[in-house]
C-alpha positions in Angstrom: -83.8 46.4 -3.6 -87.3 48.0 -3.7 -90.0 45.6 -4.7 -93.5 46.8 -5.5 -96.4 45.5 -3.5 -97.7 42.3 -5.3 -101.1 42.8 -3.8 -102.1 46.5 -4.5 -105.3 47.6 -2.8 -106.6 49.2 -5.9 -110.4 49.6 -6.5 -112.0 46.6 -8.0 -113.2 47.2 -11.6 -115.4 45.2 -13.9 -113.7 41.9 -14.8 -112.1 41.6 -11.4 -113.2 38.5 -9.6 -113.5 39.9 -6.0 -116.7 41.9 -5.9 -116.5 44.4 -3.1 -120.2 45.1 -3.2 -120.8 41.6 -1.8 -117.8 41.1 0.6 -117.2 37.9 2.5 -116.0 37.6 6.0 -113.3 35.0 5.4 -111.2 34.0 2.4 -109.3 30.7 2.7 -106.3 30.2 0.5 -105.6 26.6 -0.3 -102.2 25.4 -1.5 -103.1 21.9 -2.7 -100.7 19.1 -3.5 -101.4 15.5 -4.6 -101.2 14.2 -1.0 -101.7 17.2 1.2 -102.9 20.8 1.4 -102.1 23.9 3.4 -104.9 26.4 4.2 -104.6 30.0 5.3 -107.7 31.5 6.8 -107.7 35.3 6.1 -110.0 38.1 7.4 -110.2 41.5 5.8 -111.7 43.1 2.7 -108.3 44.2 1.1 -104.8 42.7 1.0 -103.6 45.6 3.2 -106.3 44.9 5.8 -106.1 41.1 5.7 -104.7 39.3 8.6 -104.2 35.6 9.1 -106.6 34.0 11.6 -105.1 30.5 11.4 -102.9 28.4 9.1 -103.4 24.7 8.7 -100.1 23.2 7.4 -99.7 20.0 5.4 -103.1 18.5 6.2 -103.5 15.0 4.5 -105.7 15.4 1.4 -107.8 12.4 2.6 -109.0 14.7 5.5 -110.3 17.5 3.3 -113.9 16.7 3.8 -113.7 16.4 7.6 -111.5 19.5 7.8 -113.9 21.6 5.7 -116.9 20.5 7.8 -115.1 21.4 11.0 -113.2 24.6 10.1 -115.2 26.3 7.4 -118.7 27.5 6.8 -120.8 28.0 3.6 -120.2 31.8 4.0 -116.4 31.4 3.4 -114.8 31.6 0.0 -112.0 29.1 -0.6 -109.6 29.8 -3.4 -107.1 27.5 -5.1 -104.4 27.9 -7.8 -105.2 26.0 -11.0 -103.3 22.7 -10.9 -103.9 19.1 -11.7 -106.4 18.3 -9.0 -107.9 21.7 -8.4 -111.2 20.9 -10.3 -111.6 17.7 -8.3 -111.1 19.5 -5.0 -113.7 22.2 -6.0 -116.2 19.5 -6.8 -115.6 17.8 -3.4 -116.1 21.1 -1.6 -119.2 22.0 -3.6 -120.7 18.7 -2.5 -120.3 20.0 1.1 -122.0 23.3 0.3 -118.7 25.1 0.3 -117.9 27.8 -2.2 -114.5 27.2 -3.9 -112.9 29.1 -6.8 -109.9 28.3 -9.0 -107.5 31.1 -9.9 -105.4 31.1 -13.0 -101.8 30.1 -12.3 -100.1 32.7 -14.6 -100.3 35.7 -12.2 -99.7 33.5 -9.1 -96.7 32.0 -10.7 -95.2 35.5 -11.2 -95.7 36.3 -7.5 -93.9 33.0 -6.5 -90.9 34.0 -8.6 -90.7 37.5 -7.1 -90.9 36.5 -3.4 -89.9 33.7 -1.0 -92.1 30.7 -1.2 -93.3 27.8 0.9 -96.7 26.2 1.4 -97.8 28.6 4.2 -96.8 31.7 2.2 -98.4 30.3 -0.9 -101.7 29.8 0.8 -101.6 33.4 2.1 -100.6 34.7 -1.3 -103.4 32.9 -3.0 -106.0 34.4 -0.6 -104.5 37.9 -1.0 -104.5 37.6 -4.8 -108.2 37.0 -4.6 -108.7 40.0 -2.4 -106.7 42.2 -4.7 -108.5 40.9 -7.8 -105.1 40.4 -9.6 -105.9 36.8 -10.6 -108.7 35.7 -12.8 -111.1 33.0 -12.0 -110.9 29.8 -14.0 -114.1 28.2 -15.1 -114.6 24.7 -13.6 -116.1 22.4 -16.2 -119.2 20.3 -15.4 -118.6 16.5 -15.1 -119.8 15.8 -18.7 -117.5 18.4 -20.1 -114.6 17.2 -18.0 -115.1 13.6 -19.4 -115.1 15.0 -23.0 -111.9 16.9 -22.2 -110.3 13.7 -20.9 -111.2 12.0 -24.2 -110.0 15.0 -26.2 -106.6 15.2 -24.4 -106.1 11.4 -24.8 -106.8 11.7 -28.5 -104.4 14.7 -28.9 -101.6 12.9 -27.0 -101.7 9.8 -29.2 -101.9 12.0 -32.4 -98.7 13.7 -31.2 -97.1 10.4 -30.3 -97.9 8.9 -33.7 -96.4 11.9 -35.4 -93.3 11.7 -33.3 -92.7 8.0 -34.0 -93.3 8.5 -37.7 -90.8 11.3 -37.8 -88.2 9.3 -35.8 -88.6 6.5 -38.3 -88.2 8.8 -41.3 -85.2 10.5 -39.7 -83.5 7.1 -39.1 -84.1 6.0 -42.7 -82.8 9.3 -44.0 -79.7 9.0 -41.9 -79.0 5.8 -43.8 -79.8 7.3 -47.2 -83.3 5.9 -47.6 -86.2 8.0 -48.6 -89.7 6.4 -48.5 -91.8 6.6 -51.7 -94.9 8.8 -51.5 -98.0 6.8 -50.6 -96.1 4.1 -48.6 -98.6 2.8 -46.0 -96.6 2.0 -43.0 -99.7 1.1 -40.9 -102.5 0.1 -43.3 -100.3 -2.3 -45.3 -97.6 -3.4 -42.8 -96.3 -6.5 -44.7 -95.9 -4.5 -47.9 -94.2 -1.7 -46.0 -91.8 -4.0 -44.3 -90.9 -5.6 -47.6 -90.2 -2.3 -49.2 -88.1 -1.2 -46.3 -86.1 -4.4 -46.3 -85.3 -3.9 -50.0 -84.4 -0.3 -49.6 -81.0 -0.9 -48.1 -78.6 -3.6 -46.9 -79.6 -3.5 -43.3 -77.7 -5.3 -40.6 -79.7 -7.4 -38.1 -79.3 -4.7 -35.4 -80.4 -1.9 -37.7 -83.4 -3.9 -38.8 -84.5 -4.5 -35.2 -84.4 -0.7 -34.7 -86.7 -0.3 -37.6 -89.0 -3.1 -36.5 -89.2 -1.5 -33.0 -90.3 1.9 -34.4 -92.8 0.2 -36.7 -94.3 -1.6 -33.7 -94.5 1.8 -31.8 -96.1 3.4 -34.8 -98.8 0.7 -35.2 -99.6 0.8 -31.5 -99.9 4.6 -31.5 -102.2 4.4 -34.6 -104.4 1.8 -33.0 -104.9 4.1 -30.0 -105.5 7.0 -32.3 -108.3 5.1 -34.2 -109.7 3.9 -30.8 -110.2 7.4 -29.6 -111.3 8.7 -33.0 -114.1 6.0 -33.2 -115.2 6.9 -29.6 -115.4 10.6 -30.5 -117.2 9.8 -33.7 -119.8 7.8 -31.8 -120.3 10.4 -29.1 -123.1 12.1 -31.1 -121.0 15.1 -32.2 -121.0 15.8 -35.9 -117.3 16.3 -36.2 -114.0 16.3 -34.3 -114.2 20.1 -34.2 -117.7 20.0 -32.7 -116.4 17.5 -30.1 -113.4 19.7 -29.3 -115.7 22.7 -29.0 -117.9 20.9 -26.5 -114.9 19.8 -24.5 -113.5 23.3 -24.4 -116.7 25.3 -23.9 -119.1 22.9 -22.3 -122.6 24.1 -21.5 -121.4 27.7 -22.1 -121.5 27.0 -25.9 -125.3 27.2 -25.9 -125.1 30.9 -25.5 -122.8 31.6 -28.5 -123.4 32.3 -32.1 -123.1 29.6 -34.8 -120.1 29.5 -37.1 -116.4 30.0 -36.5 -116.9 32.8 -34.0 -119.2 30.7 -31.8 -116.3 28.3 -31.0 -114.9 31.2 -29.1 -111.2 30.1 -29.4 -108.9 31.7 -32.0 -106.8 28.6 -32.4 -109.7 26.1 -32.5 -110.9 27.1 -36.0 -109.9 29.1 -39.0 -111.7 30.2 -42.1 -110.0 29.6 -45.5 -110.1 31.9 -48.5 -113.0 29.9 -49.9 -115.1 30.4 -46.7 -114.7 26.9 -45.4 -114.2 26.4 -41.7 -111.4 24.0 -40.8 -110.4 22.6 -37.4 -107.1 23.7 -36.0 -105.5 22.2 -32.9 -106.4 24.3 -29.8 -103.7 25.4 -27.3 -104.6 23.4 -24.2 
């Protein structure tokens, strides 16, 4: 079956990440994993002209620094697919005066699905995607912004966990014909909540142990939630929305307008009919 060229050599337009007015001699595609990486050294200005100078297969990640010093120069451009450790690797290479870029995984993922795939082919594909300009560059956050993101993600995870456990408990009670009264404080008034739950039905010892286990999970999740919330509140940001904004945008936010638009993320904030700005959970 005919398959279109995944790396068309179309002219580079504004918004493409490979600027042909300032070409590089070598592009090195890095297919990085938690314990190793594969590197494909490519020469050529377009995917059609590119040829593989050398491929380094499954090099231990602990040797990245020594490998970069020996086999690369500051004039090379190294490109990685966005993944769990890609930002960390970019910072390591930047400390060695090596230019490294992160490409979004959406387009690269489509190319993997359409063609045969292994580490060597992936490294070549990443380099050719950069040359073709078909994959956008991902902004690498500065260390302070990365730390704020770590806090933000930790808080979001415990919020989801707290909601999940609460819903599990309510579902279990509902399965046994019990509906909690409005205003029941399962976490803030645990003794009163347990007393109300005990009296709500004729629970067997095993059933009550299930309920107690979920109450323990809920209290633990809420403790973590308040832990992260207090840290965020003490970080110098006026609100959770402001903290989320700084975690998402970093130093780039200084150049944006105030108000809802300056947060720059359609799911991060919304304006109500009364003109109030409210925080909505961002898609991260």
